[in-house]
ZAMAR-696914 format. One record per residue (C-alpha): residue in one letter; x, y, z. Coordinates in steps of 0.001 Angstrom, whole numbers, padded with zeros to 6 digits, always signed. Layout:
// residues N
aXYZ ...
This chain:
// residues 234
m+125626-012478+172656 k+127606-009535+170702 a+125453-010399+167851 a+122281-009752+169365 v+123278-006574+171073 k+124392-005116+167716 a+120927-006215+165823 a+119313-004178+168374 v+121354-001282+168431 k+120856-001603+164205 a+117297-001688+164918 e+117316+001469+167601 w+119219+003461+164948 a+116863+002279+162251 q+113826+003408+164589 m+115147+006846+165701 s+116276+007710+162067 g+113229+007159+160583 v+111657+009341+163461 v+114162+012021+162661 s+113456+011941+158659 a+109727+011874+158944 f+109803+015193+161099 n+112617+016828+159163 r+110648+016168+155987 g+107879+017914+158007 h+109202+021086+158736 l+107345+023219+155679 n+103940+021900+157116 p+102940+023438+160480 q+100171+020865+160927 a+102840+018396+160242 m+105388+020013+162789 q+102806+019641+165088 v+101745+015822+164518 h+105871+015206+165206 r+106314+017376+168309 k+106259+014525+170375 f+109327+013207+168319 r+111125+016229+168349 f+113653+015236+171026 i+113498+011571+170976 g+116789+011273+169390 q+118620+013054+171578 r+120663+010352+173763 l+121807+009153+169964 f+123089+012528+169237 n+124629+013532+172684 d+128174+012951+171353 a+127962+014941+168467 h+127998+018227+170732 t+131551+017697+171347 k+132738+017812+168107 d+133952+020637+166511 p+132214+022361+163316 t+134202+021971+160151 i+136269+024474+158638 t+136868+024407+154985 k+140002+025294+153499 d+138869+028634+152334 g+137976+029477+156110 w+134072+028675+155899 h+132342+027270+158735 v+130389+023902+157869 l+127499+022995+159873 r+125891+019569+159862 l+122556+018743+161996 n+123051+018586+165990 h+126078+021216+165504 d+125467+024268+167582 i+125164+028025+166598 a+125048+031542+167848 v+122438+033603+166307 m+121286+037620+166545 l+117650+038119+167460 y+115916+041026+167786 v+113121+040813+170623 p+110606+042397+172912 e+111167+043471+176498 t+108522+044073+179022 t+109560+046135+181962 g+106758+047832+184618 t+103198+046747+185230 g+099851+048605+184500 k+100009+052071+183310 k+103747+052141+183818 k+103987+048617+181405 k+106685+049578+178635 t+107355+047318+175798 t+111068+048309+173860 w+113061+046146+171443 k+116405+044953+171731 y+119062+042949+170173 v+119990+039661+171613 w+122619+036683+170784 r+120861+033284+171939 l+122407+029680+171474 g+120626+026946+168952 n+120956+023838+168405 v+120840+022400+164570 v+118056+020099+163884 g+117532+020564+160455 l+119261+021973+157446 r+117920+023541+153666 r+119468+025153+151052 l+117121+027418+148976 k+116393+027771+145536 v+116968+031543+145984 n+118870+033117+148452 a+116927+034599+151406 s+116044+037967+152390 e+118016+039651+155294 r+114551+040649+156384 a+112807+037573+155416 t+110435+036139+158405 e+110074+032298+159474 a+107136+032183+157595 q+108502+033236+154348 l+111467+030748+154791 a+109163+027997+155260 g+107256+028618+151971 a+110592+029133+149954 e+111136+026237+147523 v+113975+024442+148593 l+116819+023259+146514 a+118205+020755+149048 m+116493+019089+152233 n+119105+017861+155106 p+121993+018025+152684 a+125203+016612+154407 q+126595+020056+155135 l+125972+023623+155047 s+128195+026636+155251 i+127258+029525+157393 q+128278+032019+154888 d+125802+030594+152482 p+123119+032868+151502 a+120652+030269+151019 a+121640+028633+153865 v+118630+028018+156495 f+118762+026303+159830 t+116220+024653+162245 v+117166+025316+165625 r+116105+024128+168708 w+117132+027043+171640 y+119512+026464+174394 h+118459+028790+177854 e+120858+030520+179798 c+121219+028795+183171 n+123664+029100+186569 s+125952+026326+188243 r+122805+024808+189602 g+121284+024083+186242 d+118576+026669+186987 i+117558+028489+184030 l+117625+032116+184048 h+115494+034857+182903 g+115978+036747+179707 f+119401+036926+177820 q+122774+037814+178544 n+122608+037501+182337 r+125212+037847+184196 a+124585+034774+186760 c+125279+032681+183399 k+128884+031500+182963 e+128964+029837+179664 l+126712+027132+181159 f+123338+026634+178838 c+120321+024088+179209 l+118539+022439+176112 p+115212+021319+177492 t+113912+018108+175969 a+110147+017821+174787 g+107300+018046+177761 e+109503+020411+179981 c+108049+023787+180758 h+111080+025533+179128 a+110629+023323+175698 e+109864+025837+172832 p+109248+025039+169349 v+111802+024986+166671 e+112475+027721+164517 l+113660+028596+161155 l+116664+030999+160822 s+118585+032393+157498 n+122502+032643+157561 h+121732+036276+158143 a+120841+035650+161625 v+123981+033372+162680 i+126792+035030+164375 e+128870+032189+164518 s+129442+028492+165241 v+130015+027105+168966 q+131284+024081+170783 m+129668+022798+173525 q+130553+020369+176002 k+128024+017905+178321 v+128351+018948+181897 r+128547+016010+184060 g+125883+015979+187357 h+123578+018090+185214 i+120741+016505+182624 g+120730+018746+179317 v+123176+021282+180492 w+125692+022121+178266 e+129326+024329+178673 a+130086+026424+175731 d+133454+027060+174782 v+134512+030179+176495 d+137122+031107+173340 h+133870+030671+171230 i+131691+032911+173714 k+134400+035451+173722 c+134161+035338+169692 i+130305+035293+169603 k+130509+038724+172047 k+132704+040466+170114 k+130920+039672+166994 f+127383+040792+168665 k+128895+044053+169411 q+129980+044868+166117 l+127082+043621+164361 t+124648+045406+166710 k+126614+048795+166019 a+125824+048076+162238 e+122309+047542+163067 l+121837+050516+164557 v+123455+052827+161767 k+121113+050988+159428 c+118188+051876+161731 k+119421+055950+161951 a+120056+055742+158376 k+116620+055149+157799 r+115266+057369+160125 
């Protein structure tokens, strides 16, 4: 009986590994990404336990990420307010959590202002290595996005919502809030973060409080630096 169970588990892992491997190999091709869209989260149950592991820290203090680790990134996003003639769109910096589903190391360091299309088209030195450092200037991470949510598991609008108390939802394929995966260079990464599964809620994770405090502090420092750069350009 035990042998049969082990064989079934081994077969399931082999099937899931094939799906994930095929999906990761297709990241460079937009059409391939669409083909593998339905398989994007099929391995979620098999990887759930990895969320509770701390990102590895090397002897020199560098944070090292592996597949299914979580990171906080800084984004520059549009915000629309009002309607009709009073409708107005402004841009602002926000931070957001993402789950790493792909790793790649480029042959040439990515530019600070590189677009996702440029990252996707850049020459790759290593695809899905065992690990990558956050500080590596040639590192590119493929992430799927978390959404801020309240204690009931309801997804909240926008970013840095006051009703969010370190709780985040990671939608699966087919859900209305699920978004396409996105490529990010190491320039966008603020910090790694540890997530813990919340019991009683499907797809809801709680971020480590100390990690969130660290992210907020670094984000504040980074936004000040970016504002200085913008003013200097003008």
